[in-house]
C-alpha positions in Angstrom: -17.9 1.6 -47.0 -17.4 0.9 -43.3 -19.9 1.9 -40.7 -18.9 4.0 -37.7 -19.7 1.2 -35.2 -17.5 -1.2 -37.2 -14.6 1.2 -37.2 -15.0 1.7 -33.4 -15.0 -2.0 -32.8 -11.8 -2.4 -34.9 -10.2 0.4 -33.0 -11.0 -1.3 -29.7 -9.8 -4.7 -31.0 -6.5 -3.1 -32.1 -6.2 -1.3 -28.8 -6.7 -4.4 -26.7 -4.3 -6.6 -28.8 -0.6 -6.5 -29.3 -1.0 -5.4 -32.9 0.7 -2.2 -33.8 -1.1 -1.7 -37.2 -4.2 -3.1 -38.9 -4.8 -2.7 -42.6 -8.2 -3.7 -44.1 -9.1 -3.6 -47.8 -12.7 -3.5 -48.8 -14.6 -4.8 -51.8 -14.5 -1.4 -53.6 -10.7 -1.1 -53.3 -11.2 1.1 -50.2 -8.5 0.7 -47.6 -8.6 1.3 -43.9 -5.4 1.4 -41.8 -5.5 1.6 -38.0 -2.1 2.3 -36.3 -1.5 2.4 -32.6 1.0 5.2 -33.1 -1.9 7.5 -33.6 -2.7 7.7 -37.3 -5.6 6.1 -39.1 -6.0 6.4 -42.8 -9.2 5.7 -44.7 -9.3 5.8 -48.4 -12.6 6.6 -50.0 -14.3 7.2 -46.7 -15.6 10.1 -44.7 -15.1 8.4 -41.3 -11.5 9.4 -41.3 -12.0 12.4 -38.9 -12.9 9.9 -36.2 -9.5 8.2 -36.6 -7.6 10.3 -34.0 -9.4 8.4 -31.2 -6.8 5.7 -31.8 -3.9 7.9 -30.7 -5.0 8.1 -27.0 -4.9 4.4 -25.9 -1.2 3.7 -26.4 -0.2 6.3 -23.7 -1.8 4.6 -20.7 0.1 1.3 -20.9 3.3 3.3 -20.6 2.0 5.1 -17.5 0.8 1.8 -16.1 4.3 0.3 -16.6 5.7 3.4 -14.8 3.2 2.9 -12.0 4.1 -0.8 -11.7 7.8 0.2 -11.5 7.0 2.7 -8.8 5.0 0.1 -6.9 7.9 -2.4 -7.2 10.2 0.3 -5.9 7.9 1.1 -3.0 7.7 -2.6 -2.1 11.5 -2.9 -2.3 12.0 0.1 0.0 9.3 -1.2 2.4 11.1 -4.6 2.6 14.4 -2.8 3.1 12.8 -0.8 5.9 11.5 -4.0 7.5 14.9 -5.6 7.3 16.5 -2.6 8.9 13.9 -2.6 11.7 14.5 -6.3 12.2 18.2 -5.7 12.5 17.5 -3.0 15.1 15.0 -5.1 16.9 17.4 -8.0 17.4 18.8 -6.2 20.5 15.5 -4.9 21.7 13.0 -6.9 23.9 9.3 -6.5 23.7 6.8 -6.2 26.6 3.6 -7.7 25.3 0.0 -7.7 26.4 -0.8 -10.6 28.7 -4.5 -10.5 27.8 -7.1 -8.7 25.6 -8.1 -5.4 27.1 -7.7 -1.6 27.1 -4.2 -0.2 27.5 -3.7 2.7 29.9 -0.3 4.4 30.5 -1.3 5.9 33.9 -3.3 4.9 37.0 -5.8 7.7 36.4 -6.6 10.2 33.6 -5.0 13.1 35.5 -1.9 11.2 36.7 1.5 11.0 35.1 2.2 7.9 33.0 4.0 5.0 34.7 6.8 5.2 32.1 7.9 7.2 29.1 10.4 6.8 26.4 14.0 6.9 27.8 13.0 5.8 31.3 15.1 3.1 33.0 13.1 0.2 34.3 13.6 -2.9 36.5 11.8 -6.3 36.2 9.3 -5.3 38.9 8.5 -1.8 37.5 4.8 -1.3 36.7 4.7 0.0 33.1 1.0 0.2 32.4 -2.5 -1.1 33.1 -4.5 -3.4 31.0 -8.2 -3.3 31.8 -10.1 -6.4 31.2 -13.7 -7.0 32.2 -13.7 -3.9 34.5 -10.6 -5.2 36.3 -7.5 -3.0 36.3 -4.4 -5.3 35.8 -1.0 -3.6 36.5 1.6 -5.0 34.1 5.2 -5.4 35.3 8.0 -5.1 32.9 9.6 -8.5 33.6 12.8 -7.1 31.9 15.4 -4.6 32.9 16.6 -1.8 30.6 15.5 1.4 28.9 12.1 2.1 27.3 13.0 2.8 23.7 9.5 3.1 22.2 5.8 2.9 23.4 4.0 1.1 20.6 0.4 1.6 21.8 -1.7 4.8 22.4 -3.4 5.4 25.7 -7.0 4.0 25.7 -6.3 1.7 22.7 -7.7 -1.9 22.7 -4.9 -4.4 22.7 -4.8 -8.1 21.8 -3.1 -11.0 23.6 0.6 -11.0 22.8 0.6 -7.6 21.1 3.8 -5.7 21.6 3.3 -2.7 23.9 6.9 -1.5 24.6 10.3 -1.9 23.1 13.1 -2.2 25.8 16.8 -2.0 25.3 18.3 -4.4 27.9 
């Protein structure tokens, strides 16, 4: 007769392996069958009521495969989005941060912003301020065109070379 711990170990082993069914014959002609499909038979034993524990493990691998498929689909759609943005961005120019500092859209907190989306700008148009070491540095566009998108929030810390604006020439 098998002990409960032995049966549990066998169930775990079958669950972790690629085996669909395990049949064990004991010395006293007792037979134990563990199936991943959810049925466990035990001849000449009283441990059989614990057998339904085998039925639960097969379901999660199917769900994991579904999740993996969903993840692959998300990655695909994300890469498609990136490719679409790259196609759009081919015609757009970036205005980038010339230094590390804090980005400000306006000369003071209560003033109107220098530019907003849809504004036409010239090469000498001041588009923002980048504060570095308590110095307020006005940033000129250096490109002519229309502001399509402002990529940074007011008061946000920016890095050297970080895109701040997208401009359609």
